[in-house]
Each structure stands twice: as C-alpha cells, then as structure tokens.
N, C-alpha and C positions, 0 to 999 in steps of 0.2 A: 282645727280636730286633724285633718290629714298629719299639719304640719310636727304636731303635740306625736304621735307615732309614726316619725318615720325619725322623730331623735330619739326615741327610746327605740328603735331596732341600730341606730346607731352603737349610743353607746353600751344593750350589750354584745353590738360586734366585735369592739375594740377589747371589752373582759373576756369575751371565748378567747384574746386570740395568747399562743403562748406565750411565757415568759422567755427576754432574749435571753440570748445561752451565755454565762459568765467567762471571761478570761482565763484559761488555762496557764495554772503557774508551773514552770519547769525548779526543777530546783537539780543544781547543779554544786556536788563535790569538788571541792579542792582539795588533792592532793598536799598535807604538808610532804618538804620532807629539810632533816636538819642535815645547812650545811655550812663542813667546817670551815671557819675565819682563812682569811689565806699567811698559807704558815712562809716566814723565811728560816732559814741555814745557812749560816754562814760560816770560811773558817779562811783565813786569813795570816801572812808575815804581819809583823809587828816591830822598826824598825828604829829605834830611835840612838842618839848619842851616848854613850857614857853606858849603857844599854845591850847584853846582846839580843840576837832575833828570836824571839820567841813567838809563839802561834795562841791565834786570838781561835774562840768559839764563841757563835753568835747567836744564837735563838729571837728573834723578829716574829711580831702583827703587820698585815694590812691594817688600821686603825677606820682608813679612809682615800675614798680614791674617784676624780673623776675619768671628762676623757681627755684633763692635761696633767693632771694634779697627783699621788698616793703622796699617805702621806701614813708612816712606820715609826713603830715604835721597836726598838729593838734594849734587850738585857745580852753583858759579851764579857765575857773570863778571860784574863790573861795570864801568863809569869813570862818572865825573862829576867835570865843571869845580868850583876852589876860586875860590866867589865872593869875591875878593876882589880889588879894584884892582890891575894890576903885571902882571909878564910872566905868560904860559900856565902854568898846574899846573893837573894831574890825580893824583887818587887814584883806585885803582882797585885793585881788589880780588878775590880769587881767595875765595867757600867750599864748605869740605863740610861738612851736615849730620845731623843727627837729625828727623824729624818723627813724632809717635807722634797721632791725630788719633782722637777718638773723634767714635761715626756720631750724631748727633742725632737726624733725619730723613732722608728718601727726595734723598742725595744733598747736605746740610745736615753738614760736617765742622767739627770745635773742639776745639784740642788745642794742647800745647806742642810748640817749638821747639828745637833750641841745636845752636851751627853754630860751628867756626874758622873765622875771618877771618883770608890773611895778604892783609893792604894797601903797595901803593908807591908810595910822594909823588914823584910827579917835577914838576920846575919845568923848562923847556921843556927837555925833552925828555928831558931827565937826571934818572939817579935821588937824590934827597936823602935818602929815609930809607925803614925795611921796618919793619912792623911785625906780631906777633901775636895778635890777641887774641879772647877768648870771648865771645862772642853768648848773649843766653841772649831769649826773647820767645816770644810768642801766634804761634795761626794759623788764620785761618778760610777755610774753601771753602765758597762758594754754588754752588749748580745754574743752568745756562745751557740746556744739553742733554742730557741724560742718554738715553744708549742700552743696550743691552744687552753689547754689547761695546767700547763708549767712552764718554768725558766732554767734559765741556768747562764750566772751574767759573772764575766772578771768586773773586781768592786775593786775602784783607789780611793781610799781616803787621808785628806791631809789635816791632819789636827791639831790646833793649841791649845794648851792649858792656858787658863788665865789669874794663874795662882803658884805663885813657888814651889816648887816642891824639894825637899835642902835632906841632903842626910847627911850623917854622921858615923862612921867611923872608928874604931875600935881604941884608933892611935888617934884620938878627937880630932880628924883632919873633918872637914864641909865641904861635903862637893852638892855642886847643884846641878839639878838635871836640865835637859835644855827641854824646854814650853815645847819643843816640833814635836809628832809624831806619823807618821809616815805609817800603814795599813795597804799592803794588796796582797787580794787573796782573791775565792771565788764565794760564790754565794747562789743558792740553792731558793727558786719561789715556786711555790705550790700553792697553785689560785691568782690570780690576777684583780680578784674583787670586781665590782661591779659598776656598772653609768651612775652617774647621779638622776638617769630617766631609764625607765626601762629598765627587763632585767638580764642585759647583754651583757656579755662579760667585756674588761678594759682592748683588750684585745684577742 
C-alpha cells in the first residue's frame, strides 16, 4: 500500500513541474541592395591598311568572373575613311563580341576575343555594300590606375577577319581590305565583379 501511495505522489510531482521553455526564434532582416553590373567604357584608335585611322567607342558588361578569369560582352562602333584618292568613302562598322581574359598579375590581363562585325561601305554618303564578318583576335589590358571599385587600363587588341571584305569603287576598281586590324586606346572599368565564392570583390 505504501509503495502505491509513493508512486501516486511521484506522478503528481512530475505533473506539477512547469513546462520547459521553448527556444527563442530571432528574425534577421537582410537589407537588399540593387548593385549595378560591372560596366566598361572604351575609346580606342583603329588602324588598318587602306583605311585612315578612326575612333572606336565601346560599351561593355562583365558577365562572369572568378579569381583568375573574366568574361566580357562588348558592343562597339567605329568609322574610318578609305585611304584611296577619289570621292569621299567611309567604312563604318558595329561589332558584337566576347572577351575571355586571364589575370596574369594584379591588373594585367590577357586573353582571346571573338566578334561579329557588321560593316557598311559608303561612297559620297550613299551605301554601296554591307558585310557580315566574323573576327577573332587577342586582347591585352595594362593597368594605369586601380581602385577597389574602379580601374583605368590601356587596351591593345589585334584582330583578324575570317572573311574577305571587298570594296568596289565607282571606277569598277576592286580593293580587298587587309584582314588585320590593330586597336589601341583606354578603357574605364566601373566595378570588378565578385569571386566565385563569397561576396568579396575580385581585386
């Protein structure tokens, strides 16, 4: 009998114990900020035999990057006069391309480039011919100024046409442009992208 009363008293004592506290839940608010994609602006001189030196303006975006590689997408436009005696002749072109760059040292980058070039040959303001030309080449960037958020580089590009650009003048003379083009100028970088892991900037 005494054992039974002891069991009943122990059960009552367990029922009277307060419930264990529930673990607290903390709500952390994360601030969402809109970050502009890394932007590029370039200004270069274009050199090609049979054409006068002309200015090139380029706009670009950094599509992807990690500690070693970068992938840029670029749109550029340029205009050059045809260096042949006669009436006014111009070659205008609009290029859409990709650059895959490898970081050799801090700020110095080197890599292949490829583009599709839409070219328009005009004579005395009238369009004479249009061309779609695939282009490949190499690009090197040498740092001039470098900041955590922006940089300024000197860019050198050597491009090679993979298709022939043949001009026909009013005298029925044929002139094939040289397939080799050299570009030299400056490039401004706003933003350097992010690492493949974490939220730190590439440099």
